[in-house]
MARTORPA-697116 format. One record per residue (C-alpha): residue number from 1; residue in three letters; x negated, y, z negated. Coordinates in steps of 0.05 Angstrom, whole numbers, plus 5000, padded with zeros to 4 digits. Layout:
residues N
<r><pos>NUM</pos><code>Ala</code><east>X</east><north>Y</north><up>Z</up></r>
...
This chain:
residues 230
<r><pos>1</pos><code>Met</code><east>6028</east><north>4136</north><up>5758</up></r>
<r><pos>2</pos><code>Asp</code><east>6020</east><north>4187</north><up>5702</up></r>
<r><pos>3</pos><code>Arg</code><east>5987</east><north>4134</north><up>5659</up></r>
<r><pos>4</pos><code>Tyr</code><east>5932</east><north>4121</north><up>5711</up></r>
<r><pos>5</pos><code>Val</code><east>5920</east><north>4195</north><up>5720</up></r>
<r><pos>6</pos><code>Gln</code><east>5913</east><north>4204</north><up>5645</up></r>
<r><pos>7</pos><code>Gln</code><east>5863</east><north>4146</north><up>5641</up></r>
<r><pos>8</pos><code>Phe</code><east>5823</east><north>4176</north><up>5698</up></r>
<r><pos>9</pos><code>Leu</code><east>5820</east><north>4244</north><up>5664</up></r>
<r><pos>10</pos><code>Asn</code><east>5799</east><north>4212</north><up>5599</up></r>
<r><pos>11</pos><code>Arg</code><east>5742</east><north>4175</north><up>5633</up></r>
<r><pos>12</pos><code>Leu</code><east>5721</east><north>4238</north><up>5669</up></r>
<r><pos>13</pos><code>Ser</code><east>5719</east><north>4276</north><up>5604</up></r>
<r><pos>14</pos><code>Leu</code><east>5678</east><north>4222</north><up>5570</up></r>
<r><pos>15</pos><code>Ala</code><east>5629</east><north>4221</north><up>5628</up></r>
<r><pos>16</pos><code>Ser</code><east>5622</east><north>4296</north><up>5626</up></r>
<r><pos>17</pos><code>Ile</code><east>5608</east><north>4295</north><up>5551</up></r>
<r><pos>18</pos><code>Ile</code><east>5555</east><north>4241</north><up>5560</up></r>
<r><pos>19</pos><code>Ala</code><east>5522</east><north>4279</north><up>5617</up></r>
<r><pos>20</pos><code>Ala</code><east>5522</east><north>4344</north><up>5578</up></r>
<r><pos>21</pos><code>Thr</code><east>5493</east><north>4310</north><up>5516</up></r>
<r><pos>22</pos><code>Phe</code><east>5438</east><north>4278</north><up>5558</up></r>
<r><pos>23</pos><code>Ile</code><east>5419</east><north>4345</north><up>5591</up></r>
<r><pos>24</pos><code>Leu</code><east>5416</east><north>4380</north><up>5524</up></r>
<r><pos>25</pos><code>Phe</code><east>5372</east><north>4325</north><up>5496</up></r>
<r><pos>26</pos><code>Val</code><east>5324</east><north>4330</north><up>5555</up></r>
<r><pos>27</pos><code>Leu</code><east>5321</east><north>4406</north><up>5547</up></r>
<r><pos>28</pos><code>Phe</code><east>5307</east><north>4399</north><up>5473</up></r>
<r><pos>29</pos><code>Ile</code><east>5248</east><north>4351</north><up>5479</up></r>
<r><pos>30</pos><code>Arg</code><east>5218</east><north>4384</north><up>5540</up></r>
<r><pos>31</pos><code>Thr</code><east>5166</east><north>4438</north><up>5526</up></r>
<r><pos>32</pos><code>Pro</code><east>5181</east><north>4500</north><up>5567</up></r>
<r><pos>33</pos><code>Glu</code><east>5124</east><north>4523</north><up>5612</up></r>
<r><pos>34</pos><code>Thr</code><east>5123</east><north>4590</north><up>5577</up></r>
<r><pos>35</pos><code>Cys</code><east>5102</east><north>4559</north><up>5511</up></r>
<r><pos>36</pos><code>Val</code><east>5032</east><north>4565</north><up>5485</up></r>
<r><pos>37</pos><code>Asn</code><east>4998</east><north>4498</north><up>5484</up></r>
<r><pos>38</pos><code>Pro</code><east>4987</east><north>4481</north><up>5411</up></r>
<r><pos>39</pos><code>Asn</code><east>4931</east><north>4433</north><up>5430</up></r>
<r><pos>40</pos><code>Ile</code><east>4885</east><north>4489</north><up>5455</up></r>
<r><pos>41</pos><code>Thr</code><east>4824</east><north>4484</north><up>5410</up></r>
<r><pos>42</pos><code>Lys</code><east>4794</east><north>4550</north><up>5430</up></r>
<r><pos>43</pos><code>Pro</code><east>4852</east><north>4596</north><up>5448</up></r>
<r><pos>44</pos><code>Lys</code><east>4839</east><north>4658</north><up>5488</up></r>
<r><pos>45</pos><code>Pro</code><east>4860</east><north>4724</north><up>5457</up></r>
<r><pos>46</pos><code>His</code><east>4928</east><north>4725</north><up>5492</up></r>
<r><pos>47</pos><code>His</code><east>4942</east><north>4654</north><up>5468</up></r>
<r><pos>48</pos><code>Arg</code><east>4945</east><north>4677</north><up>5396</up></r>
<r><pos>49</pos><code>Phe</code><east>5014</east><north>4705</north><up>5406</up></r>
<r><pos>50</pos><code>Pro</code><east>5076</east><north>4665</north><up>5424</up></r>
<r><pos>51</pos><code>Lys</code><east>5109</east><north>4675</north><up>5491</up></r>
<r><pos>52</pos><code>Ser</code><east>5174</east><north>4643</north><up>5470</up></r>
<r><pos>53</pos><code>Thr</code><east>5210</east><north>4617</north><up>5409</up></r>
<r><pos>54</pos><code>Cys</code><east>5187</east><north>4547</north><up>5424</up></r>
<r><pos>55</pos><code>Asp</code><east>5117</east><north>4563</north><up>5400</up></r>
<r><pos>56</pos><code>Phe</code><east>5122</east><north>4547</north><up>5327</up></r>
<r><pos>57</pos><code>Ala</code><east>5051</east><north>4520</north><up>5319</up></r>
<r><pos>58</pos><code>His</code><east>5010</east><north>4547</north><up>5261</up></r>
<r><pos>59</pos><code>Arg</code><east>4971</east><north>4610</north><up>5277</up></r>
<r><pos>60</pos><code>Ser</code><east>4917</east><north>4636</north><up>5230</up></r>
<r><pos>61</pos><code>Tyr</code><east>4929</east><north>4705</north><up>5200</up></r>
<r><pos>62</pos><code>Thr</code><east>4877</east><north>4759</north><up>5190</up></r>
<r><pos>63</pos><code>Ser</code><east>4842</east><north>4751</north><up>5123</up></r>
<r><pos>64</pos><code>Ile</code><east>4843</east><north>4807</north><up>5072</up></r>
<r><pos>65</pos><code>Lys</code><east>4768</east><north>4817</north><up>5080</up></r>
<r><pos>66</pos><code>Lys</code><east>4773</east><north>4823</north><up>5155</up></r>
<r><pos>67</pos><code>His</code><east>4832</east><north>4870</north><up>5150</up></r>
<r><pos>68</pos><code>Asn</code><east>4796</east><north>4914</north><up>5099</up></r>
<r><pos>69</pos><code>Arg</code><east>4732</east><north>4915</north><up>5140</up></r>
<r><pos>70</pos><code>Arg</code><east>4771</east><north>4940</north><up>5200</up></r>
<r><pos>71</pos><code>Val</code><east>4810</east><north>4993</north><up>5161</up></r>
<r><pos>72</pos><code>Trp</code><east>4751</east><north>5018</north><up>5121</up></r>
<r><pos>73</pos><code>Ser</code><east>4710</east><north>5029</north><up>5183</up></r>
<r><pos>74</pos><code>Thr</code><east>4760</east><north>5077</north><up>5215</up></r>
<r><pos>75</pos><code>Thr</code><east>4745</east><north>5151</north><up>5221</up></r>
<r><pos>76</pos><code>Ala</code><east>4809</east><north>5170</north><up>5184</up></r>
<r><pos>77</pos><code>Trp</code><east>4791</east><north>5126</north><up>5124</up></r>
<r><pos>78</pos><code>Ile</code><east>4719</east><north>5150</north><up>5120</up></r>
<r><pos>79</pos><code>Gln</code><east>4739</east><north>5224</north><up>5124</up></r>
<r><pos>80</pos><code>Thr</code><east>4792</east><north>5215</north><up>5070</up></r>
<r><pos>81</pos><code>Val</code><east>4742</east><north>5181</north><up>5024</up></r>
<r><pos>82</pos><code>Val</code><east>4692</east><north>5237</north><up>5036</up></r>
<r><pos>83</pos><code>Ser</code><east>4744</east><north>5290</north><up>5019</up></r>
<r><pos>84</pos><code>Phe</code><east>4761</east><north>5255</north><up>4954</up></r>
<r><pos>85</pos><code>Lys</code><east>4688</east><north>5249</north><up>4936</up></r>
<r><pos>86</pos><code>Ser</code><east>4681</east><north>5323</north><up>4945</up></r>
<r><pos>87</pos><code>Gln</code><east>4738</east><north>5336</north><up>4897</up></r>
<r><pos>88</pos><code>Phe</code><east>4712</east><north>5287</north><up>4845</up></r>
<r><pos>89</pos><code>Gln</code><east>4643</east><north>5317</north><up>4850</up></r>
<r><pos>90</pos><code>Thr</code><east>4669</east><north>5384</north><up>4827</up></r>
<r><pos>91</pos><code>Leu</code><east>4704</east><north>5350</north><up>4768</up></r>
<r><pos>92</pos><code>Gln</code><east>4641</east><north>5312</north><up>4750</up></r>
<r><pos>93</pos><code>Asp</code><east>4601</east><north>5377</north><up>4753</up></r>
<r><pos>94</pos><code>Lys</code><east>4650</east><north>5406</north><up>4702</up></r>
<r><pos>95</pos><code>Lys</code><east>4634</east><north>5346</north><up>4656</up></r>
<r><pos>96</pos><code>Leu</code><east>4705</east><north>5320</north><up>4660</up></r>
<r><pos>97</pos><code>Phe</code><east>4679</east><north>5249</north><up>4670</up></r>
<r><pos>98</pos><code>Thr</code><east>4614</east><north>5211</north><up>4678</up></r>
<r><pos>99</pos><code>Arg</code><east>4592</east><north>5147</north><up>4713</up></r>
<r><pos>100</pos><code>His</code><east>4610</east><north>5110</north><up>4648</up></r>
<r><pos>101</pos><code>Ser</code><east>4682</east><north>5137</north><up>4644</up></r>
<r><pos>102</pos><code>Arg</code><east>4744</east><north>5095</north><up>4650</up></r>
<r><pos>103</pos><code>Ala</code><east>4784</east><north>5123</north><up>4708</up></r>
<r><pos>104</pos><code>Leu</code><east>4856</east><north>5111</north><up>4729</up></r>
<r><pos>105</pos><code>Val</code><east>4882</east><north>5129</north><up>4799</up></r>
<r><pos>106</pos><code>Val</code><east>4958</east><north>5132</north><up>4801</up></r>
<r><pos>107</pos><code>Ser</code><east>4996</east><north>5126</north><up>4867</up></r>
<r><pos>108</pos><code>Ala</code><east>4930</east><north>5104</north><up>4897</up></r>
<r><pos>109</pos><code>Gly</code><east>4958</east><north>5086</north><up>4965</up></r>
<r><pos>110</pos><code>Ala</code><east>4909</east><north>5041</north><up>5002</up></r>
<r><pos>111</pos><code>Gly</code><east>4853</east><north>5060</north><up>4954</up></r>
<r><pos>112</pos><code>Gln</code><east>4813</east><north>5117</north><up>4985</up></r>
<r><pos>113</pos><code>Ala</code><east>4806</east><north>5154</north><up>4919</up></r>
<r><pos>114</pos><code>Val</code><east>4786</east><north>5089</north><up>4884</up></r>
<r><pos>115</pos><code>Met</code><east>4732</east><north>5077</north><up>4936</up></r>
<r><pos>116</pos><code>Ala</code><east>4707</east><north>5148</north><up>4929</up></r>
<r><pos>117</pos><code>Leu</code><east>4697</east><north>5139</north><up>4854</up></r>
<r><pos>118</pos><code>Lys</code><east>4662</east><north>5072</north><up>4865</up></r>
<r><pos>119</pos><code>Glu</code><east>4615</east><north>5104</north><up>4914</up></r>
<r><pos>120</pos><code>Met</code><east>4599</east><north>5157</north><up>4861</up></r>
<r><pos>121</pos><code>Gly</code><east>4575</east><north>5102</north><up>4815</up></r>
<r><pos>122</pos><code>Leu</code><east>4635</east><north>5090</north><up>4769</up></r>
<r><pos>123</pos><code>His</code><east>4647</east><north>5018</north><up>4751</up></r>
<r><pos>124</pos><code>Asp</code><east>4710</east><north>5019</north><up>4709</up></r>
<r><pos>125</pos><code>Ile</code><east>4764</east><north>5043</north><up>4757</up></r>
<r><pos>126</pos><code>Thr</code><east>4837</east><north>5021</north><up>4761</up></r>
<r><pos>127</pos><code>Gly</code><east>4880</east><north>5040</north><up>4820</up></r>
<r><pos>128</pos><code>Val</code><east>4955</east><north>5027</north><up>4817</up></r>
<r><pos>129</pos><code>Glu</code><east>5011</east><north>5033</north><up>4869</up></r>
<r><pos>130</pos><code>Val</code><east>5080</east><north>5002</north><up>4878</up></r>
<r><pos>131</pos><code>Val</code><east>5049</east><north>4959</north><up>4933</up></r>
<r><pos>132</pos><code>Asp</code><east>4980</east><north>4928</north><up>4919</up></r>
<r><pos>133</pos><code>Ser</code><east>4921</east><north>4934</north><up>4966</up></r>
<r><pos>134</pos><code>Pro</code><east>4868</east><north>4886</north><up>4942</up></r>
<r><pos>135</pos><code>Pro</code><east>4815</east><north>4892</north><up>4920</up></r>
<r><pos>136</pos><code>Leu</code><east>4820</east><north>4967</north><up>4906</up></r>
<r><pos>137</pos><code>Val</code><east>4892</east><north>4975</north><up>4884</up></r>
<r><pos>138</pos><code>Arg</code><east>4937</east><north>4932</north><up>4840</up></r>
<r><pos>139</pos><code>Arg</code><east>5012</east><north>4933</north><up>4836</up></r>
<r><pos>140</pos><code>Ala</code><east>5044</east><north>4973</north><up>4780</up></r>
<r><pos>141</pos><code>Asp</code><east>5101</east><north>5022</north><up>4770</up></r>
<r><pos>142</pos><code>Pro</code><east>5072</east><north>5092</north><up>4759</up></r>
<r><pos>143</pos><code>His</code><east>5132</east><north>5108</north><up>4715</up></r>
<r><pos>144</pos><code>Ser</code><east>5116</east><north>5051</north><up>4668</up></r>
<r><pos>145</pos><code>Leu</code><east>5042</east><north>5038</north><up>4668</up></r>
<r><pos>146</pos><code>Pro</code><east>5021</east><north>4970</north><up>4640</up></r>
<r><pos>147</pos><code>Phe</code><east>4963</east><north>4999</north><up>4598</up></r>
<r><pos>148</pos><code>Phe</code><east>4951</east><north>5015</north><up>4525</up></r>
<r><pos>149</pos><code>Asp</code><east>4953</east><north>5085</north><up>4498</up></r>
<r><pos>150</pos><code>Asn</code><east>4887</east><north>5124</north><up>4504</up></r>
<r><pos>151</pos><code>Ala</code><east>4859</east><north>5071</north><up>4552</up></r>
<r><pos>152</pos><code>Phe</code><east>4826</east><north>5119</north><up>4601</up></r>
<r><pos>153</pos><code>Asp</code><east>4780</east><north>5180</north><up>4603</up></r>
<r><pos>154</pos><code>Leu</code><east>4809</east><north>5206</north><up>4668</up></r>
<r><pos>155</pos><code>Ala</code><east>4875</east><north>5199</north><up>4704</up></r>
<r><pos>156</pos><code>Phe</code><east>4882</east><north>5224</north><up>4775</up></r>
<r><pos>157</pos><code>Ser</code><east>4940</east><north>5228</north><up>4823</up></r>
<r><pos>158</pos><code>Ala</code><east>4939</east><north>5263</north><up>4891</up></r>
<r><pos>159</pos><code>Tyr</code><east>5014</east><north>5254</north><up>4901</up></r>
<r><pos>160</pos><code>Leu</code><east>5052</east><north>5276</north><up>4839</up></r>
<r><pos>161</pos><code>Asp</code><east>5103</east><north>5312</north><up>4883</up></r>
<r><pos>162</pos><code>Arg</code><east>5124</east><north>5245</north><up>4912</up></r>
<r><pos>163</pos><code>Ala</code><east>5143</east><north>5214</north><up>4845</up></r>
<r><pos>164</pos><code>Leu</code><east>5215</east><north>5194</north><up>4836</up></r>
<r><pos>165</pos><code>Phe</code><east>5215</east><north>5218</north><up>4763</up></r>
<r><pos>166</pos><code>Pro</code><east>5159</east><north>5269</north><up>4755</up></r>
<r><pos>167</pos><code>Asp</code><east>5169</east><north>5279</north><up>4680</up></r>
<r><pos>168</pos><code>Arg</code><east>5163</east><north>5205</north><up>4665</up></r>
<r><pos>169</pos><code>Tyr</code><east>5105</east><north>5199</north><up>4714</up></r>
<r><pos>170</pos><code>Val</code><east>5066</east><north>5254</north><up>4678</up></r>
<r><pos>171</pos><code>Ala</code><east>5084</east><north>5227</north><up>4609</up></r>
<r><pos>172</pos><code>Glu</code><east>5054</east><north>5160</north><up>4628</up></r>
<r><pos>173</pos><code>Met</code><east>4990</east><north>5193</north><up>4652</up></r>
<r><pos>174</pos><code>Glu</code><east>4983</east><north>5232</north><up>4587</up></r>
<r><pos>175</pos><code>Arg</code><east>4998</east><north>5170</north><up>4545</up></r>
<r><pos>176</pos><code>Thr</code><east>4944</east><north>5129</north><up>4577</up></r>
<r><pos>177</pos><code>Val</code><east>4890</east><north>5183</north><up>4573</up></r>
<r><pos>178</pos><code>Arg</code><east>4851</east><north>5192</north><up>4508</up></r>
<r><pos>179</pos><code>Leu</code><east>4849</east><north>5256</north><up>4468</up></r>
<r><pos>180</pos><code>Gly</code><east>4800</east><north>5302</north><up>4503</up></r>
<r><pos>181</pos><code>Gly</code><east>4806</east><north>5265</north><up>4569</up></r>
<r><pos>182</pos><code>Ala</code><east>4829</east><north>5296</north><up>4634</up></r>
<r><pos>183</pos><code>Cys</code><east>4891</east><north>5291</north><up>4677</up></r>
<r><pos>184</pos><code>Val</code><east>4882</east><north>5315</north><up>4748</up></r>
<r><pos>185</pos><code>Val</code><east>4941</east><north>5319</north><up>4796</up></r>
<r><pos>186</pos><code>Ala</code><east>4954</east><north>5348</north><up>4864</up></r>
<r><pos>187</pos><code>Val</code><east>5019</east><north>5370</north><up>4896</up></r>
<r><pos>188</pos><code>Glu</code><east>5040</east><north>5401</north><up>4962</up></r>
<r><pos>189</pos><code>Glu</code><east>5007</east><north>5469</north><up>4970</up></r>
<r><pos>190</pos><code>Cys</code><east>5044</east><north>5519</north><up>4926</up></r>
<r><pos>191</pos><code>Gly</code><east>5035</east><north>5576</north><up>4878</up></r>
<r><pos>192</pos><code>Gly</code><east>5068</east><north>5621</north><up>4826</up></r>
<r><pos>193</pos><code>Arg</code><east>5131</east><north>5592</north><up>4796</up></r>
<r><pos>194</pos><code>Glu</code><east>5124</east><north>5525</north><up>4832</up></r>
<r><pos>195</pos><code>Val</code><east>5057</east><north>5514</north><up>4797</up></r>
<r><pos>196</pos><code>Glu</code><east>5087</east><north>5534</north><up>4731</up></r>
<r><pos>197</pos><code>Glu</code><east>5142</east><north>5482</north><up>4740</up></r>
<r><pos>198</pos><code>Val</code><east>5089</east><north>5428</north><up>4750</up></r>
<r><pos>199</pos><code>Val</code><east>5049</east><north>5451</north><up>4690</up></r>
<r><pos>200</pos><code>Lys</code><east>5111</east><north>5449</north><up>4645</up></r>
<r><pos>201</pos><code>Leu</code><east>5115</east><north>5374</north><up>4657</up></r>
<r><pos>202</pos><code>Phe</code><east>5052</east><north>5365</north><up>4616</up></r>
<r><pos>203</pos><code>Arg</code><east>5072</east><north>5367</north><up>4543</up></r>
<r><pos>204</pos><code>Lys</code><east>5005</east><north>5347</north><up>4512</up></r>
<r><pos>205</pos><code>Ser</code><east>4954</east><north>5380</north><up>4558</up></r>
<r><pos>206</pos><code>Lys</code><east>4921</east><north>5447</north><up>4570</up></r>
<r><pos>207</pos><code>Val</code><east>4908</east><north>5475</north><up>4640</up></r>
<r><pos>208</pos><code>Leu</code><east>4835</east><north>5481</north><up>4658</up></r>
<r><pos>209</pos><code>Gly</code><east>4840</east><north>5503</north><up>4730</up></r>
<r><pos>210</pos><code>Ile</code><east>4885</east><north>5509</north><up>4791</up></r>
<r><pos>211</pos><code>Arg</code><east>4861</east><north>5514</north><up>4863</up></r>
<r><pos>212</pos><code>Asn</code><east>4879</east><north>5494</north><up>4934</up></r>
<r><pos>213</pos><code>Val</code><east>4836</east><north>5438</north><up>4961</up></r>
<r><pos>214</pos><code>Thr</code><east>4832</east><north>5392</north><up>5021</up></r>
<r><pos>215</pos><code>Met</code><east>4850</east><north>5319</north><up>5009</up></r>
<r><pos>216</pos><code>Gly</code><east>4848</east><north>5276</north><up>5071</up></r>
<r><pos>217</pos><code>Asp</code><east>4879</east><north>5319</north><up>5125</up></r>
<r><pos>218</pos><code>Glu</code><east>4923</east><north>5359</north><up>5078</up></r>
<r><pos>219</pos><code>Thr</code><east>4915</east><north>5423</north><up>5038</up></r>
<r><pos>220</pos><code>Arg</code><east>4942</east><north>5411</north><up>4968</up></r>
<r><pos>221</pos><code>Thr</code><east>4944</east><north>5447</north><up>4903</up></r>
<r><pos>222</pos><code>Arg</code><east>4901</east><north>5413</north><up>4850</up></r>
<r><pos>223</pos><code>Ile</code><east>4916</east><north>5423</north><up>4776</up></r>
<r><pos>224</pos><code>Val</code><east>4864</east><north>5401</north><up>4724</up></r>
<r><pos>225</pos><code>Leu</code><east>4886</east><north>5392</north><up>4652</up></r>
<r><pos>226</pos><code>Arg</code><east>4854</east><north>5367</north><up>4587</up></r>
<r><pos>227</pos><code>Val</code><east>4895</east><north>5324</north><up>4539</up></r>
<r><pos>228</pos><code>Met</code><east>4898</east><north>5362</north><up>4473</up></r>
<r><pos>229</pos><code>Ser</code><east>4945</east><north>5320</north><up>4429</up></r>
<r><pos>230</pos><code>Asp</code><east>4972</east><north>5249</north><up>4421</up></r>
């Protein structure tokens, strides 16, 4: 009697396994109703995003040009570029650079300062950041700039205070700027001893001016220096 019971149980187990396998197979090949139909030739806006993990069809991504066009048209971007142009205009008025100067923007972010210089007529501008933002900014480590000595007439950074190693950061700016060229940096608004600590980082340059300015939506302390020795 036990032998027949065991045979029955074995057959029942086998039937259960077969049934479960069949159900799983059907579920696998069946497209859930929540999926986006990949055959839609002209998808509506809400069809561009998957509704479930079953939607693995290719979806086009926003091009760099389209992304930049959208970002560059925002009020925040335009206002920031205008504020940088205002700062650069004062530097240009002081004859620290001309339209023919070679300019370097360190820690350029998304490139607002680079665009400001371009709109002022400069053609030879290099913007660097740890993350690139084409076409305005290329990827490079501000603490180890991939440029020859004396390669630029002007080096600018609006965010020296955010550098991991400020002394190395400044040394690289001075190295890449020619004798007689200018280094311009900005830090969080400060004065007195704090400014002196920043100035001490520059071993080859002479201070030309210090003032509080508006960059973007921030008030920062700008320090202008001229490179005096190699």
